[in-house]
C-alpha positions in Angstrom: -3.5 -2.7 5.7 -1.2 -0.9 8.1 2.3 -0.6 6.8 5.6 0.5 8.2 7.0 2.0 5.0 7.9 5.4 6.6 9.0 4.1 9.9 12.5 2.9 10.7 12.5 -0.8 11.5 15.7 -0.9 13.6 15.2 -4.6 14.5 15.8 -5.5 10.9 19.2 -3.8 11.0 20.1 -5.5 14.2 19.0 -8.9 13.0 21.0 -8.5 9.8 24.1 -7.5 11.8 23.7 -10.5 14.1 23.3 -12.9 11.1 26.4 -11.7 9.4 28.3 -12.2 12.7 26.8 -15.7 12.8 28.3 -16.2 9.3 31.6 -15.0 10.6 31.5 -17.5 13.5 30.2 -20.3 11.2 33.3 -19.9 8.9 35.6 -20.1 11.9 33.9 -23.3 12.9 34.6 -24.7 9.5 38.3 -24.8 10.4 37.6 -27.1 13.3 34.6 -29.3 12.3 34.7 -32.4 10.1 33.4 -30.8 6.9 35.9 -30.1 4.1 37.1 -26.5 3.8 40.1 -24.4 2.6 42.1 -25.0 5.7 41.6 -27.6 8.5 43.0 -27.9 12.0 44.8 -31.2 12.5 42.3 -32.1 15.3 38.7 -31.9 14.1 35.4 -32.3 15.9 32.0 -33.6 15.2 29.4 -34.0 17.9 27.9 -30.9 19.3 30.0 -28.6 17.1 28.7 -30.3 13.9 25.1 -30.4 15.1 25.2 -26.8 16.1 26.6 -25.7 12.8 24.1 -28.0 11.0 21.2 -26.3 12.9 22.6 -22.8 12.0 23.2 -23.8 8.4 19.6 -24.6 7.7 18.1 -21.2 8.6 20.7 -18.4 8.6 20.9 -17.9 4.8 17.1 -18.2 4.2 16.6 -15.5 6.8 19.2 -13.3 5.2 17.3 -13.6 1.9 14.1 -12.7 3.8 15.6 -9.6 5.2 16.9 -8.8 1.8 13.3 -8.8 0.5 12.2 -6.4 3.3 15.2 -4.2 2.5 14.2 -4.1 -1.1 10.7 -2.9 -0.2 12.0 -0.2 2.1 14.7 1.0 -0.4 12.5 1.2 -3.5 10.7 4.4 -2.7 9.6 5.9 -6.0 12.4 4.5 -8.1 11.6 3.2 -11.6 12.6 -0.4 -12.4 15.6 1.0 -14.3 16.8 3.1 -11.4 16.4 0.1 -9.1 18.4 -2.2 -11.3 21.1 0.4 -11.7 21.4 0.7 -7.9 21.5 -3.1 -7.6 24.3 -3.2 -10.2 26.4 -0.7 -8.3 25.8 -2.4 -4.9 26.1 -6.0 -6.0 27.8 -6.6 -9.4 30.8 -4.2 -8.8 31.7 -5.8 -5.5 31.1 -9.3 -6.9 33.3 -8.8 -9.9 36.1 -7.2 -8.0 35.9 -9.7 -5.2 36.1 -12.6 -7.6 39.5 -11.3 -8.8 40.9 -10.0 -5.5 39.3 -11.7 -2.4 38.5 -15.2 -3.6 41.8 -16.1 -5.2 43.5 -15.6 -1.8 41.3 -18.3 -0.4 41.9 -20.8 -3.2 45.6 -20.1 -3.3 45.9 -20.8 0.5 44.0 -24.1 0.0 46.2 -25.2 -2.8 49.4 -23.5 -1.6 51.5 -26.7 -2.2 50.8 -26.5 -5.9 51.9 -22.9 -6.5 55.0 -21.1 -5.4 53.3 -17.7 -4.9 50.0 -15.9 -5.2 51.1 -14.2 -8.5 51.9 -17.7 -9.9 48.4 -18.8 -8.8 46.9 -15.9 -10.7 48.4 -17.3 -13.9 46.4 -20.4 -13.3 43.2 -18.8 -12.0 41.1 -19.8 -15.0 42.3 -23.4 -15.0 38.9 -25.0 -14.5 36.1 -24.5 -12.1 36.6 -25.0 -8.4 37.0 -27.5 -6.6 38.8 -29.4 -9.4 39.9 -26.1 -10.9 40.7 -22.7 -9.5 37.9 -20.3 -10.6 35.1 -19.6 -8.1 33.1 -17.0 -6.3 33.0 -18.8 -3.0 31.2 -16.8 -0.2 30.3 -14.2 -2.8 27.6 -16.5 -4.2 25.1 -14.8 -1.9 25.7 -11.5 -3.8 25.4 -13.2 -7.2 22.1 -14.8 -6.1 20.7 -11.5 -4.8 21.4 -9.8 -8.2 19.7 -12.6 -10.1 16.7 -12.2 -7.8 16.8 -8.5 -8.5 16.7 -9.3 -12.2 13.8 -11.6 -11.6 11.6 -9.1 -9.7 12.4 -5.9 -11.7 9.8 -6.5 -14.4 7.2 -6.9 -11.6 8.1 -3.8 -9.5 5.2 -1.6 -10.8 2.8 -4.4 -10.0 4.3 -5.0 -6.6 3.6 -1.3 -5.8 0.1 -1.2 -7.3 -3.2 -1.0 -5.5 -4.1 -4.4 -6.8 -1.1 -5.9 -5.0 -1.9 -4.0 -1.8 -5.4 -5.6 -1.8 -3.7 -9.0 -2.2 -1.4 -8.2 0.7 -4.5 -7.2 2.8 -6.1 -10.6 2.2 -2.9 -12.3 3.2 -2.7 -10.1 6.3 -6.2 -11.2 7.4 -5.1 -14.8 7.3 -1.6 -14.8 8.7 -2.2 -12.7 11.8 -3.7 -15.8 13.5 -1.5 -18.1 15.7 1.0 -20.0 13.6 -0.9 -19.1 10.4 2.3 -17.8 8.8 3.2 -21.4 8.4 1.0 -21.3 5.2 4.2 -20.1 3.5 5.8 -23.5 4.2 3.4 -24.9 1.4 5.2 -23.2 -1.5 8.6 -23.9 0.0 7.7 -27.6 0.3 6.2 -27.8 -3.2 9.2 -26.1 -4.8 11.6 -28.6 -3.3 9.4 -31.6 -4.0 9.4 -30.7 -7.7 12.8 -29.2 -8.2 15.0 -31.5 -6.1 14.1 -34.4 -8.5 16.1 -32.6 -11.2 18.7 -30.4 -9.3 21.1 -30.9 -6.5 20.8 -28.4 -3.6 23.3 -25.8 -2.3 25.8 -26.1 -5.1 26.0 -22.3 -5.1 26.9 -22.4 -8.8 23.6 -20.8 -9.9 23.5 -22.7 -13.2 22.6 -26.1 -11.5 21.2 -24.7 -8.3 17.6 -24.0 -9.2 16.1 -25.8 -6.3 18.0 -23.7 -3.8 17.5 -20.5 -5.8 13.8 -21.0 -5.9 13.8 -21.7 -2.2 15.7 -18.4 -1.6 13.3 -16.5 -3.9 10.3 -17.5 -1.9 12.0 -16.3 1.3 12.9 -13.1 -0.4 9.4 -12.5 -1.6 8.0 -13.4 1.9 10.2 -10.7 3.3 9.1 -8.2 0.7 5.4 -8.9 1.3 5.2 -9.6 5.0 7.8 -7.5 6.9 6.6 -4.1 5.8 3.1 -4.8 7.2 2.8 -3.8 10.9 0.0 -6.3 11.8 2.0 -9.2 10.4 5.2 -8.4 12.1 3.2 -7.8 15.3 1.8 -11.3 14.9 5.4 -12.7 14.7 6.2 -10.8 17.9 3.1 -11.8 19.7 3.4 -15.5 18.8 7.2 -15.7 19.0 7.1 -18.4 21.8 4.7 -20.5 19.7 7.2 -20.4 16.8 10.0 -21.1 19.2 8.2 -24.3 20.3 7.9 -25.2 16.6 11.6 -24.7 16.2 12.3 -27.1 19.1 9.9 -29.7 17.6 11.4 -29.4 14.1 14.9 -29.6 15.5 14.1 -32.8 17.4 12.5 -34.4 14.3 15.5 -33.4 12.1 18.2 -34.8 14.4 16.5 -37.7 16.0 13.7 -39.2 13.8 15.6 -40.0 10.6 17.7 -42.5 12.5 14.5 -44.4 13.4 13.3 -44.6 9.8 13.2 -48.0 8.1 15.4 -46.9 5.2 18.0 -44.3 4.4 15.8 -42.8 1.8 12.9 -42.4 4.3 15.3 -40.8 6.8 16.5 -38.3 4.1 13.0 -37.3 3.3 12.2 -36.7 7.0 15.3 -34.7 7.4 14.7 -32.6 4.3 11.0 -31.9 5.2 11.9 -31.0 8.8 14.7 -28.7 7.7 12.2 -26.6 5.7 9.9 -26.4 8.8 13.0 -25.5 10.8 14.1 -22.7 8.4 10.7 -21.0 8.4 10.1 -21.4 12.1 13.5 -20.0 12.9 12.9 -17.0 10.7 9.5 -16.3 12.4 11.1 -16.8 15.8 14.1 -14.6 15.1 12.0 -11.8 13.7 9.5 -12.0 16.6 12.2 -11.8 19.3 14.1 -9.1 17.4 11.1 -6.9 17.1 10.3 -7.4 20.8 13.8 -6.6 22.1 15.9 -5.0 19.4 13.7 -2.4 17.8 15.8 0.6 19.1 18.3 2.9 17.6 21.9 3.6 18.7 25.2 4.8 17.4 26.5 1.3 17.4 23.6 0.3 15.1 24.5 3.1 12.7 28.2 2.2 12.6 27.7 -1.6 12.4 24.9 -1.3 9.8 27.1 0.6 7.3 30.1 -1.7 8.0 28.4 -5.0 7.8 28.5 -5.4 4.0 32.2 -4.7 3.6 32.8 -6.9 6.6 31.0 -9.7 4.9 33.1 -9.3 1.8 36.3 -9.3 3.7 35.7 -11.8 6.5 36.2 -15.2 4.8 39.6 -14.5 3.0 40.8 -12.9 6.3 39.8 -16.0 8.3 41.5 -18.3 5.8 44.8 -16.3 5.9 44.8 -15.9 9.6 43.7 -19.5 10.3 46.4 -20.8 7.9 49.1 -19.5 10.2 47.4 -20.1 13.5 46.4 -23.8 13.1 50.1 -24.7 12.8 50.8 -23.3 16.3 51.6 -25.9 19.0 48.8 -24.7 21.4 45.5 -26.0 22.6 42.6 -25.9 20.2 40.6 -23.6 22.4 43.4 -21.0 22.1 43.5 -21.5 18.3 39.8 -20.7 18.1 40.1 -17.6 20.3 43.1 -16.3 18.4 41.5 -16.9 15.0 38.3 -15.2 16.1 39.9 -12.1 17.6 42.6 -11.6 14.9 40.2 -12.2 12.0 37.5 -9.8 13.4 40.1 -7.2 14.3 41.8 -7.3 10.9 38.5 -7.2 9.0 37.1 -4.4 11.1 40.4 -2.4 10.8 40.6 -2.7 7.0 37.1 -1.3 6.9 37.6 1.4 9.4 41.0 2.7 8.3 40.7 2.2 4.6 37.4 1.4 3.1 35.1 3.9 4.8 37.4 6.8 4.2 38.1 6.6 0.4 35.3 6.8 -2.2 37.0 4.4 -4.6 37.1 1.7 -2.0 33.5 2.5 -0.9 32.3 1.9 -4.4 34.3 -1.3 -4.7 32.7 -2.6 -1.5 29.2 -1.6 -2.4 28.9 1.6 -0.4 27.7 5.1 -1.4 30.2 7.8 -2.0 30.9 10.2 0.9 29.3 13.5 0.2 31.5 16.6 0.3 31.0 18.2 3.7 32.7 20.8 5.8 35.6 19.6 7.8 33.9 20.0 11.2 31.0 17.8 10.1 33.0 15.1 8.4 32.8 12.6 11.2 29.1 12.9 11.6 28.6 12.4 7.9 30.6 9.1 8.1 28.6 7.6 10.9 25.1 8.7 9.8 23.3 6.5 7.3 23.9 8.0 3.8 20.5 7.1 2.4 17.8 4.6 3.2 19.2 2.2 0.6 22.6 2.0 2.3 20.9 1.0 5.5 17.8 -1.0 4.6 18.8 -2.9 1.5 20.7 -6.0 2.6 23.4 -6.7 0.0 25.8 -8.7 2.0 
């Protein structure tokens, strides 16, 4: 088995950065499409906007979990399970807990602003039931909560996952999946998990307690990233056969959007849509990784800066979009200008909060899941800020 454990995989960083940007754009789209959200423009659109967002919805989060699995592998090093869990607590639970009480209430308050006279008044009702009927929620921070639960799940198995026995298992997988489209073998556990669990649980509730079908789905993607992406021959197969997987994406997309309408019953159409969406999620992941390795496996100052900023940006972006969008959607201007203004203002404000406040102060760095700045000489302070602090801060996706 040829691994890449000691080599920097820049394409993983770039892919994660691009995915978080896609999440940012997705949430801007939520203001203008026909799905319910915190704030809605008076004129809403289905059609291509809705189809494009549906397409993106099915694969962006699974791929983020996959990259999280790869990040976990590269970040582990020689850490003990206890050290790994401690690091996960600092990077995930602290931002999650503080975000629930600072970032999320802003979003819920804006949505229900007609019921409360001010944000402080809303806080006095924060625990009045569970959202959407009530007020308490973690909203976009569900991703962080799920990552921590997955960390709890794999911690007892860390020593096994780093053992010679597991490496031999990975070698056997490698010999199979380096063939054209052979990585599709991982679709089998994805399908089986959903066939079994969707009988008992709804999907994408994001409430953890009743979301075991989705959580299991994400765990499989996470483990696939942990097992596959550190192996050079496997990622090379993704790169080599990227056009094959792209063709599979096109086929799965066609089936998902066109074939269910031809089914004899609504139930049959739903089954076709669900199965094709799983093929789509996996095929998109293989395609994205293959193209990223081909064209994005390079370093730059922008990568270093963006890679450190992307987690705080993820935490900030949704409440910022909701606040900015609330004021902008009421302007008497064309919809295209509303989109542009929301996009530019939300990105600028989120990036500015990070650049001016978060990255400079250790207390805020801790709150937003970053490592403390080390004490350095004044003339080297800037370089210390822009360089990756440790491998964990760069390779472990926690946003």
